[in-house]
C-alpha positions as CSV (number, residue, x, y, z in Angstrom):
1,M,-120.4,29.5,-165.5
2,T,-121.7,32.2,-167.8
3,K,-119.8,35.2,-168.9
4,E,-121.9,37.4,-166.6
5,E,-121.2,35.3,-163.6
6,K,-118.0,36.0,-161.7
7,P,-116.4,33.6,-159.3
8,Q,-116.8,34.2,-155.6
9,V,-113.9,32.0,-154.6
10,Y,-110.5,31.6,-156.2
11,I,-108.1,28.7,-155.6
12,V,-104.8,30.3,-156.2
13,A,-101.5,28.5,-156.7
14,T,-98.4,30.1,-155.1
15,P,-94.7,29.4,-155.7
16,I,-93.2,26.2,-154.2
17,G,-89.9,28.0,-153.6
18,N,-89.0,30.7,-156.1
19,K,-91.1,33.8,-155.5
20,S,-90.8,34.8,-159.1
21,D,-93.1,31.9,-160.1
22,L,-96.2,33.7,-158.9
23,S,-98.2,34.4,-162.1
24,L,-99.5,37.8,-163.2
25,R,-103.1,36.5,-163.0
26,A,-102.5,35.3,-159.5
27,V,-101.1,38.7,-158.4
28,E,-104.1,40.5,-160.0
29,T,-106.5,38.1,-158.3
30,L,-105.0,38.4,-154.8
31,K,-105.1,42.2,-155.1
32,S,-108.7,42.2,-156.2
33,V,-110.4,39.9,-153.7
34,D,-111.8,41.0,-150.3
35,V,-110.1,38.3,-148.2
36,I,-107.3,35.8,-148.6
37,A,-107.5,32.6,-146.7
38,C,-104.0,31.3,-146.0
39,E,-102.4,28.4,-144.3
40,D,-99.9,30.5,-142.3
41,S,-100.3,34.3,-142.3
42,R,-96.6,34.8,-141.4
43,T,-95.5,32.8,-144.5
44,S,-98.1,34.3,-146.8
45,A,-97.4,37.9,-145.6
46,K,-93.8,37.7,-146.9
47,L,-95.0,36.6,-150.4
48,L,-97.7,39.3,-150.5
49,E,-95.3,42.0,-149.4
50,A,-92.9,41.1,-152.2
51,Y,-95.7,41.9,-154.7
52,G,-97.3,44.8,-153.0
53,I,-100.5,42.9,-152.1
54,K,-102.3,44.4,-149.1
55,T,-105.4,42.2,-149.0
56,K,-106.6,41.1,-145.6
57,L,-105.3,37.6,-144.5
58,I,-107.3,35.1,-142.6
59,S,-105.7,31.9,-141.3
60,Y,-107.1,28.7,-142.7
61,H,-105.5,25.4,-141.7
62,K,-106.4,21.8,-140.9
63,F,-107.1,22.6,-137.3
64,N,-109.7,25.3,-138.0
65,E,-111.1,24.2,-141.4
66,K,-114.6,23.5,-140.3
67,Q,-114.9,26.7,-138.2
68,R,-113.4,28.9,-140.9
69,T,-115.6,27.3,-143.6
70,K,-118.7,28.6,-141.9
71,E,-117.2,32.1,-141.6
72,F,-116.3,32.1,-145.3
73,L,-119.8,31.0,-146.3
74,N,-121.2,34.0,-144.4
75,L,-118.7,36.3,-146.2
76,I,-119.8,34.9,-149.5
77,K,-123.5,35.5,-148.6
78,E,-122.5,39.1,-148.0
79,G,-121.1,39.3,-151.5
80,K,-117.5,39.1,-150.6
81,T,-114.9,37.4,-152.7
82,I,-112.2,35.0,-151.3
83,A,-108.9,33.7,-152.5
84,L,-107.5,30.5,-151.0
85,I,-103.8,30.0,-150.9
86,S,-101.4,27.6,-149.2
87,D,-97.9,28.1,-147.9
88,A,-96.6,26.7,-151.2
89,G,-98.0,25.2,-154.3
90,T,-101.6,24.4,-155.2
91,P,-104.2,24.4,-152.4
92,C,-106.3,21.3,-151.8
93,V,-103.5,19.0,-152.9
94,S,-102.0,17.6,-149.7
95,D,-102.8,21.1,-148.3
96,P,-105.9,22.6,-146.6
97,G,-108.9,23.4,-148.7
98,R,-110.7,20.2,-149.6
99,I,-113.3,20.6,-146.9
100,L,-114.0,24.2,-147.9
101,V,-114.4,23.3,-151.6
102,Q,-116.8,20.4,-150.7
103,E,-119.0,22.8,-148.8
104,L,-118.8,25.5,-151.4
105,Y,-120.1,23.1,-154.0
106,I,-123.0,22.1,-151.8
107,Y,-124.0,25.8,-151.6
108,G,-123.6,26.3,-155.3
109,T,-120.7,28.8,-154.8
110,K,-118.9,29.9,-158.0
111,I,-115.3,28.7,-157.9
112,T,-112.4,29.0,-160.2
113,A,-108.7,28.0,-160.0
114,I,-105.7,30.2,-160.9
115,P,-103.2,27.6,-161.9
116,G,-99.5,27.7,-161.1
117,A,-96.7,25.9,-159.3
118,S,-97.2,22.4,-158.1
119,A,-94.4,20.2,-156.6
120,I,-95.9,17.2,-158.3
121,T,-95.9,18.3,-161.9
122,T,-92.6,20.2,-161.4
123,F,-90.9,17.1,-160.2
124,V,-92.5,14.6,-162.6
125,S,-91.5,16.8,-165.5
126,M,-87.8,16.7,-164.7
127,V,-87.2,13.0,-163.9
128,P,-86.8,10.2,-166.5
129,R,-89.9,8.1,-167.0
130,D,-90.7,5.4,-169.5
131,R,-94.5,5.6,-169.1
132,E,-97.0,8.5,-169.1
133,E,-99.2,7.4,-166.2
134,F,-98.3,7.7,-162.5
135,A,-100.2,7.7,-159.2
136,F,-100.0,10.4,-156.6
137,F,-100.5,9.5,-153.0
138,G,-99.7,12.6,-151.0
139,F,-97.9,12.0,-147.7
140,L,-97.4,8.3,-146.9
141,P,-98.7,6.8,-143.7
142,R,-96.1,6.7,-140.9
143,V,-96.5,3.1,-139.9
144,K,-94.2,0.6,-141.7
145,N,-96.8,-2.1,-142.5
146,Q,-99.2,0.6,-143.8
147,Q,-96.5,1.9,-146.1
148,T,-95.8,-1.6,-147.3
149,K,-99.4,-2.0,-148.3
150,V,-99.1,1.2,-150.4
151,F,-95.9,0.0,-152.1
152,E,-97.6,-3.3,-152.9
153,K,-100.8,-1.6,-154.2
154,F,-98.8,0.5,-156.7
155,L,-96.3,-2.3,-157.6
156,N,-97.0,-1.8,-161.3
157,T,-97.4,2.0,-161.3
158,D,-95.0,4.8,-160.8
159,L,-95.8,6.2,-157.4
160,V,-95.3,9.9,-156.5
161,F,-95.4,10.9,-152.9
162,Y,-94.3,13.6,-150.4
163,E,-92.0,13.0,-147.5
164,S,-90.4,15.0,-144.7
165,P,-86.7,15.3,-144.3
166,Q,-86.9,13.7,-140.9
167,R,-88.6,10.5,-142.2
168,L,-87.0,10.1,-145.6
169,L,-84.3,7.6,-144.7
170,E,-86.8,5.5,-142.7
171,T,-89.2,5.5,-145.7
172,L,-86.3,4.5,-148.0
173,E,-85.4,1.6,-145.7
174,N,-89.1,0.5,-145.8
175,I,-89.0,0.6,-149.6
176,K,-85.9,-1.5,-149.5
177,A,-87.5,-4.1,-147.3
178,S,-90.6,-4.2,-149.5
179,R,-89.2,-3.9,-153.0
180,G,-85.5,-4.9,-152.5
181,S,-82.3,-2.8,-152.6
182,D,-82.5,-2.5,-156.5
183,A,-85.8,-0.8,-156.5
184,K,-85.5,2.4,-158.6
185,I,-86.4,5.7,-157.0
186,A,-86.0,9.5,-157.7
187,V,-85.9,12.0,-154.9
188,G,-86.3,15.8,-155.4
189,R,-85.8,18.5,-152.7
190,E,-85.7,22.3,-152.6
191,L,-87.4,22.4,-156.0
192,T,-87.1,25.8,-157.8
193,K,-84.8,27.0,-155.0
194,L,-81.1,27.9,-155.1
195,Y,-80.0,24.4,-153.8
196,E,-82.5,22.4,-155.8
197,E,-81.4,18.7,-156.0
198,V,-82.8,15.7,-157.8
199,K,-81.2,12.3,-157.3
200,T,-82.2,9.1,-159.2
201,G,-80.9,5.6,-158.6
202,T,-81.5,2.4,-156.7
203,V,-83.0,2.8,-153.3
204,Q,-79.7,1.5,-151.8
205,E,-77.8,4.2,-153.7
206,I,-80.1,6.9,-152.5
207,I,-79.9,5.6,-148.9
208,D,-76.1,5.7,-149.1
209,Y,-76.1,9.2,-150.6
210,Y,-78.4,10.7,-147.9
211,S,-77.2,8.7,-144.9
212,S,-74.7,11.3,-143.8
213,A,-76.5,14.4,-145.1
214,V,-78.4,17.0,-143.1
215,L,-81.7,17.0,-145.0
216,K,-83.8,20.2,-145.2
217,G,-86.7,21.4,-147.4
218,E,-89.7,19.9,-149.0
219,I,-89.2,16.5,-150.5
220,V,-90.9,14.7,-153.4
221,C,-90.3,11.1,-154.4
222,L,-91.1,8.9,-157.3
223,L,-90.9,5.1,-156.7
224,Y,-90.7,3.5,-160.1
225,A,-93.0,0.6,-161.0
226,K,-91.4,-2.8,-161.2
227,Q,-90.5,-3.6,-164.8
228,D,-92.2,-6.6,-166.5
229,S,-89.0,-8.6,-166.3
230,E,-89.0,-8.1,-162.5
231,Q,-92.6,-9.0,-161.8
232,D,-93.3,-12.3,-160.1
233,E,-94.8,-14.5,-162.9
234,S,-96.6,-16.6,-160.3
235,E,-98.6,-13.5,-159.3
236,I,-99.6,-12.9,-162.9
237,V,-100.6,-16.5,-163.3
238,E,-102.8,-16.4,-160.2
239,K,-104.6,-13.3,-161.6
240,I,-105.1,-15.1,-164.9
241,K,-106.6,-18.2,-163.2
242,I,-109.1,-16.0,-161.2
243,L,-110.3,-14.4,-164.4
244,K,-110.5,-17.7,-166.3
245,S,-112.6,-19.0,-163.5
246,L,-115.0,-16.2,-164.3
247,N,-115.1,-17.3,-167.9
248,Y,-113.2,-14.4,-169.4
249,S,-111.4,-15.1,-172.7
250,D,-107.6,-15.0,-173.0
251,K,-107.9,-11.8,-175.0
252,D,-110.1,-10.1,-172.4
253,I,-107.8,-11.3,-169.6
254,S,-104.8,-9.8,-171.3
255,A,-106.6,-6.5,-171.8
256,I,-107.9,-6.3,-168.3
257,L,-104.6,-7.1,-166.5
258,S,-102.6,-4.8,-168.8
259,A,-105.0,-2.0,-168.0
260,L,-105.2,-2.5,-164.3
261,F,-101.6,-3.5,-163.5
262,S,-99.6,-2.0,-166.4
263,L,-98.5,-5.5,-167.5
264,N,-97.3,-6.3,-170.9
265,K,-100.5,-7.3,-172.8
266,N,-98.7,-9.8,-175.1
267,K,-96.9,-11.5,-172.2
268,V,-100.2,-11.9,-170.3
269,Y,-101.9,-13.3,-173.4
270,K,-99.1,-15.9,-174.0
271,L,-99.3,-17.0,-170.3
272,A,-103.1,-17.2,-170.5
273,L,-102.8,-19.6,-173.5
274,T,-100.7,-22.0,-171.5
275,L,-103.2,-22.3,-168.7
């Protein structure tokens, strides 16, 4: 985008709980655009009122995404500018907006993002972690065996996901069945709000803590990767054998498995030498 070119669409992050987290740039943008596409106009109206923003709101959610996308494209052709917001946090991340952005790119629409609050980065920044990388899944599938496949896929990577208050305990039980009662997990709820709470411990400890609680608010979880000492050596050996059958060297095998599965490179190399 050149200096002369101005964006036609702004992806604007809104607070995840504390209204004071809306940035000055976000306020200026929401005041200047012609239309604001929002997830729920009732929720967004309260935020806009707090900042004296009177821009017209148009509802945009998962049930009318395709229809609204056509309407927004027509507005853009007329030279109008649009801001996209969600009820809380950053649009297009487990919130409506992905379909709109895909279409906008096809038509060469100029887009920019106004960064701000995100439950993912807020949560990850405040819980203990011994590794930099993590995977974000969004909302987990509701079926138990599908959840189990996700937990197995990210066995060696810290996994961040969203969960509803109504399903949290069931999901924790599924983690316990898949990973064992000693699996480590962190749970955050009501982030940035008055009753913000973050609990970290074994999945059994977290189940015990929340089993008698009345859960409310948005929930973010981090299921910690299995430590090298906990990993099933037979699974590592099986992976090494597969790569050896493809004529990879021991050095290459250790590099590949450590990169793909966050395994200890030296441990893999020593195992490879014995096979």
